[in-house]
N, C-alpha and C positions, 0 to 999 in steps of 0.2 A: 504493499500500500504506500501510495508517495506521502509524503506530508503536506501538508497545505501549507504555504506560505503566508505568515501573518502578514508582513505588507511587501506588496506587489505595484514595480513600477514598471511600463511598455513602453518603451519606445517616447519617454516624456520628456518634452521640451519644454525650455521658459524660456521666454525672450521679454526683452525690456525695450520698447519700440525695434527697432535695427538690429540689434546687441545682444544676441544668444547669454543665459547663462550657462547651461547647460542643454545636449541636444543629444536625440535618440537614445537616452539613460535604460537599461535593463537593468532591472534590481530586482533578486527575491532574497527576503531575510527573514528568516527559520525564528521557531520558538527558543528562547533563552543564548539569541545569539545578540553579541555585543560587537555593532557596527561603531566605525569612530568616521564622522565628516570631516574631513579638514581641508586649509585651501585659505588664500588668500579674504582680505576683506576685498567684500564686492562681488563674489563671484558666486552667488546664489547660497549660502549656506542655511542662513535662517529662512529664503523663500521655499526652499526645499521642507522644509518643518512645517513655511502655513500650508502648503499645499496637499501636506499630508494631513494637517487638520484640516482641509475644507474648505482655508483660509483666503487660497491662493488659486486661480482659475490657473492649469496646465495650457500654453499657449497650442501644444498637439500632445498627443497621448493619454495613459492612463495611469492611473493609482488606485488601487485597490486596500483594504484590509479584509483580513480573511475572505477574500474571493467576495468583498462588495464593495460598490463604489463611494469612495469617501463621501462623506458628509460633516458638517457642524456640529458638533455637542454629542463624538463619538463617545460611549461608555469605554469602547474597548480601551481607550488612548489614555495614557496618561503624560502629562507637561509638564517639566521643570524649566521656567522662563530664564530670560538674562536674569541677572542678581541687580535686584533693585530694594534699597532699604527703606523702607514705611517711614511714613513720615512722624514726628513724635506727635502723640496724641491721639493715634491713630488706635480705637476701642476694642480689635479686633483681637483676641488671646490667640494663642497658639492653638490650642484645642479647638476655635471656633476655626480657625483657618483647616483644620484635618475634616472638619465635621465637613466642609464644603464639598471636599474630595469624595465621600458617600453620599450625601444626598443634597448638592445644592444645583443639581439639577430639576428639582425638584419645584415647583410654585408654589407662592407665596410664603408665609414666614418658616424658618427653621422651628421645628419642630425636636423638643431633646426628651428622648425615651432612655429608658433605661439599656435597650438594646442599644442604641444608638451611642451611649453613654462608652457601654464595655467597648465597643469596637473603636472607638475614637482611642481610650487609653491599651488598648492593642495594640495600634501602630503608635502613639508618641512613644510607649516603650520598645518599641521594634527598630525605635528611629534615635534611641538614645536622647528623647526630650522629657521624659516622665518629668525633671525637676522644674522644668520651667514652664508645664501646662495650661498653668492658668495664667503666664504672667502677658503683659500685653508684648505681640510682636513686634510694635515699633520699638519695644527698649533692647530686645536681642541683639546679641551681635550680629555679624557676615555671617559665620557659620555656622549659629544657631538657626538663625534665620531659614539657611539653605536647609539643616534637619529638616524643620516644618515644611517646607516646600515638597521636599521627598517626601516625608510621608503623604500629605495630601495629594502627590502625584501615585502614591501607590495603594490609595486607601481603599478606593476601589479594584482590586488586584486587576490590571490593567493586563492587555494580551500584547502593548505595545505602550510603550517610556520611552517619549522624545525630550531631551533633553540640549537644551540650547544654551551652552555657555556658561554650564553651572556650576564650574571652580572662577569663574572672570572675579577676580577684586579680593581673592581669598588666598590669605597666608600659605604657605607649605602645608602646616601642619592638619588647616581647616582642609585642603583641596584633596588630601592621601583619607583622611577622615569620611569629608563627602564621597568621594568616588568609589570606596571601599564597601561604603552604604547603600552606593546604588549598585552594588556589583552583588553583595551580600543578596538584597532582593532581587534584584534579579535571574539568582540563581535560586533564589524561596519559590519563586513566584512561575518558573520558565518564561518569565517576559523578555520581548525582544526590546532591544536596547540600542536607539538611535541618538549617537550622544556628537551634537555637534563642538569642536574645541577647537583655539588655535594653539594647544600645547599637549600633544599626546603623551609625552614623557608619563605624568600621572597616571594615564588608564594603558599604559601601553601592554602593560601586565593582563590584562584583561579583556583587550582587543581581540576578537574571532578575524575580523575582515574591515581595512579601512577603504573610504571612499573619497579620493581626493580631486578637488574640483578647483580649475585655473585655467585661466588661456581660452574659456569658452569649451575644455575638453574636459576628459575624465578617467580617471582610473579607478577599479576596484580589483581588490586582493586582499591576502594576508601584508600584516604590517614587513614583512619580510621581501616581500613581492613588488609593493609599490613605494616604498621607500627606500630609495636608490636613486645613484646618482644619474642612471643612463634614463629612470624611466622621468624623474623631475625634471631632468633636462631638455628633453621630449614632452612636456606639457610647457613648461617656460620658452621654451623655443632658444634656450640660450643655458650655456655650461650653468649646471648648477653639482655641487657637491655633499654630498649627505656623509656625514664621519658617525658612527659609531663608538660611543666614547663612555664605560662605567656603567653601562646598560641603560643613556640616554643616546635620543637621535638631535644631531643638528646638521641643519641645513644652513649651507654656506654658498649666496651668491645670487639668489632669486631678485630681480631686479627693482628696484623701490616702484615703475609704475606697473607692477601685477601687483602690487599691496604683501610686499613682502612682511610676514609675518616676524613681530619681535621676539621668539622663543627658542624654547629648545625644540618640536620641529618649529623649528627654532632659526630664522634664516638673521643671523650673526650682523646682515650689514647697515639693517634697515628698520623702522619700527612701524609700528603699527597704522594704518591709514584710516 
């Protein structure tokens, strides 16, 4: 029996005006698979997530979740957005945010029941956030807020977890904690993960495959297959060197005009654009 893909893109093309971000993208992501999406700014990484969420129409091609066309508000998808600290004074508590991940799709005011409270408590415990469950989210640190967002995203036991730069602005300790938490939940729930990042190193040991977007082109494969000098040189149409040092990957030589990332897949000659 052939295992059904959680996420399927067939000849997917997305353009802005006359400029294609990527075209002819064929991609199948299975249950429990961890896919990292890499590439410079402006290549359509976040737009890819929006297309999967049903918020961005493809120029051509198709995208399906569990064999069905994408739609907004799909409960099979969990979503961790880019880090954005909440304003001081925002009254939402940590447990309120997690509860939205369970029943936020319902109309009307949220109804707290013993069953819902038990589910929220279990999620908070699973992401290590029990100690600040009743604290206003705005008073929490960046790392604590991201733990809550992970909890909210996995509270509904999604089949697919979309992560849009979830480690941005976190220090190394919190990057490690949040990425390990996402990986743990992935294994517990057999959830497919699509993880957009500008730095693959914090998640390198977790990644099954890489989708690298650059110059209107793409490559899909294992990290060893894609993160190679000849592959990235072809994508950027300029000499690029990939160096592996002490378990980290460093990319040298991607030109400024291609939005080279200042990280460790990691373009050391220029900063973020």
